[in-house]
C-alpha angles and dihedrals in degrees: 000000000000114000100196117135132172126240132195119239117236126247113247125222140172136240119286129189105227097164103072102049094039092050091052093050093049091054096045096043106036097024089227112182094193124094111254093172093108094051093046093048087051090054092047089051090049090057093047089049091049092051091050094050093069088092095050109093103197135095095252089063088061091060091061090053089047092054095048092048091052092045091050093049090052094047092047091059092057106026116042116221104193140130089271102038130043091352106211117165116223112194116193127176126225110263099220100035114101096189125205140243096269104038105026127210119326111254146163128216120197134162094228131118088204091058089050091052092049090053093044090051089049090055091046089055090044094049090048088057092045091052092045090049093063097045118117101247091191092072128069094238093048092052091050094046093045093050092047096051095043088052090049092050091049090051095051093046091049092048092050092048092065098042108031095090092049093048099047102033088199136079105281128213114276095259094061096038113122095246092051094048092049089053093049091049094054091044092052091048091051089054092048091052090050089054088055090048089055089050094052089051092048092049091049093235121179114296091236090056094044088051091052092049093048092046091054090048090054089049093053089049092048089055090049092049091051092052096043090053095055107129097238093052110030094091092049097069126086117271113274099022093109093050094046094051095043092051093048090049093056092039092055092043087054092050091050091054089045096054094041088054091054089048090052093057129218117334144067097317091055092052093047093050092045093050088051091047089053093054092047095050091052088049090051092054090050094050096043090058109174095337100071136002132182108206098149092052091048091050092049097046092046092052092048091050094048091052094044091052093048092051093047092050095047103033119010104032092195123164113251107234123216110269090234093065095055123101116267118256113252123240130231113191104202093160117079129173113258110217118218112272125234104255101021098197096081124151114282090232090056090053090052091054093049093048093051092050091050094054092045088054093049094051092047090049092055089056093046089241134189090007093065091060093057092068107054095131095060093228112060124085111245114249090231091061091049091052091048091050091049093049092049092053090052090053091054099265122227092333091068091052092047090053093050091048092052092049097050097066091050090053091048092048091050092054094045090051091054090048096046091047090052093050088050092055092052092046095049091050092051094048093051089050092052092047092052093044090054089047099049100025113188093005088070096082102163121111112275113256094231089067094048097044095049094098091042091053091046089054090046088051092051093052089047090055091050091053092048089051091049090049090052088052091050090053093054089048091051091048092052089046092055092045094056100028095107095051090045089053092050093051092043092055093045093226094127093141091057092052096051116081121226109258093207133243092284092060095067110125103177093114096042111117092222090062092055094044092048091051090053091050091049087055090055091050091056090047090054090050092049090050090053093052089056092046093051090049092052094045089053094051102044112135110225096172089111094059091070096056092044092052092048090051091051090046092052093053105036099024092228137053108233127203093252091059092045093053095045092054094046090047091053092050101041104014098098094046094047090053091053091047090052092051091047093052093046092051089054091058093053090045095055092051091052091047091053094051095047094043089058090059090046092052093050091054091051097047093058088080123060093208092052091051094052089046091052092048092053091050091051088049092053093046090051090048090056093051089045092050092057091045092048094049091051091048094048092047090049089047090052093048092045093053091046089052090046094054099068090045092053091046090052091051092048090053091051091051089046091054091048092051091046091053092048090049092054089047091049093051092049093047091046089056093047092049093047091047091053091050095049094048094048111114116252118251119254115271118258119257115265115257118246093246088058097056116115115269122258120252110281123222118267119277119259119265117274120266121249117282111274124203114255118274125240110269118234126205093226117075117244116267114269116237114204098185112090115242117234122226118242119266113277125235117222116191115230113270094023117123115255116241117239122251114271116255119263126213114181091197094061124075114256112248116201113237119254111261119220117253111273094010111162114201090199093060094106089058095057126046117186120223114278095025111127118239126259094260094057118138118271111274092026090110136017122250124258092036118244114266111250128195114281118246117238115267119199114241095010102071095099099040115117119249094037125101116252121254 
């Protein structure tokens, strides 16, 4: 069995002087005349020691971090450390960022004690995972320690996920972002559940119980894999994490099917489940790649499948059902997130007691004890179910959950609307800048918006990822709500008796010896828990004042306090209690073994009756519904608080973007005015030279002499006809040797004016030459120019037209 676990790297920080600014504040504020230098220097050294303990991977190193956390929380309540008061800069590096030569590691520096506590809690969880990773999981002690530390890390990460935004009030580094913390919490919880699975295998518990524990572990790993593969975060994690988590998820799913097949016994169901387990373990080796492989599990499952198939072919001859038609494997969540204690620096022995009690409760819950012993008649309602029903009704029942479920989408919608409006402002501003840049070209000299909005867009993307992660969490809550809704409704109404079927008279188990033995063992369990409450009270109230005087006496005599003296005095003070604690913890191990054996006999007696089996299944469903109700209410309350804390941060971010856009608009208006002024004041370019065809015309020759006076023509009442075709002048005659006149100028934009015809001009003159008129090719000087007007010949139809000479 592979023993590869993942640990979280610690955040790194530098040295900080706490004594000087805190001393000045105490003197100025409280007017204290005493000297607090020694105490403040001790506090400063405690921080330095806590920072140096990040490299020490043992449980004693955690105690130093616990003490510094408690001291910091106490100081924070009396002495503010903020940007405006007692400004002390705490610089912490991102845990997963490796940095590079040019940029360095990603970091965040804030003057906030709350930020210091957040980073310190992160390192406590990280160190817990590192200590758990190096445990020997082949031993009983290693399994216990690993499971405890993984659960503690899961609880701290889950606590930080819900409060980090409210404590920092600024965009955090990626390692302490809510979506990262949520992923780490689920991953640590999955590893803790895997440690419990290894313990159930080592303790040879019933196959059905082992299958449930393994199925819950693979479910946790499936959630972790889904969160790790989110697009915005998948490149952030160390190389190999995705392959390892995917491989473990398939491996534990295969083991759940394997042990459930063994619990089902020989036959078709066993073959179907073993075949599915074989497929899953092969898939696990493919997913794990070079990071993790499961050759032993593959060999074991293959051998079991071969033997089962052979037995079924030769002996049972049962039909192998489709795996999809088989009943789903149950789940037993033994791993629970352990939230950070207040104060955290409790005695190590107290931590052992609490861990052992939690494990005891988890094992009993997987066996439905002691609730199963309350219904031995098969008719009465167990007292524990009645108590659960009453408690749920006092908490508001299903109506309280429905109210929270209705409020959550509204809060989510409000935050999404704020973020969408913020993105719209940035996009509009950037689009306007691009359009003006294309219009004015090089004249538009201001910095492009896409460069200035890059950090704002990154912040918007971060908030978008946070909302997306919250929406995924809401989906998980909704799925769990739908899964347990029926049981929650039954407990909320209080009609538990009506929901439980009657097991029948043959299911009565009052006289069964296993029932009496189990009840006796449950009594011993309660006695062990009561003893631990007494031990915890005594450990918390031990008076150690005498140790100081004893150590001073030894120091005065010997000059040094050796380890022998230290051990003898501590043994004198704690020895008796430690012996009792060891006896109590050992008794629990023996008691759990007896409970498991006796519970197997008890279950065999109950399973002999179908009615009793159905009744037992419904009681388990109701018990699971009660646990789910408490978890759902807590999750919904945290979700409501998360969205309410996120709203002012988004509003602040929106205001920042709005101010940026307003400043850019003012800058745009000023630059527009400047560019337009430069364009208007720019000198006009020289006019282009006039084309030759547009030059003024040369002087024309003088017009010909006027014709002799003609008598007035008869006036007609009708106007003369209008001729639209322009009349052409007669061809001109140019004597040889005379200079040719230039062409008249032509302007296409001026209307064409027909030339003035000479009086008595006859356009048909060239067509008729009277007798005695010299030809056109006569020698120069043979005729006068213009030619002498001769009488017009008569033209039919035109004799009475105006403008023509009479006949």
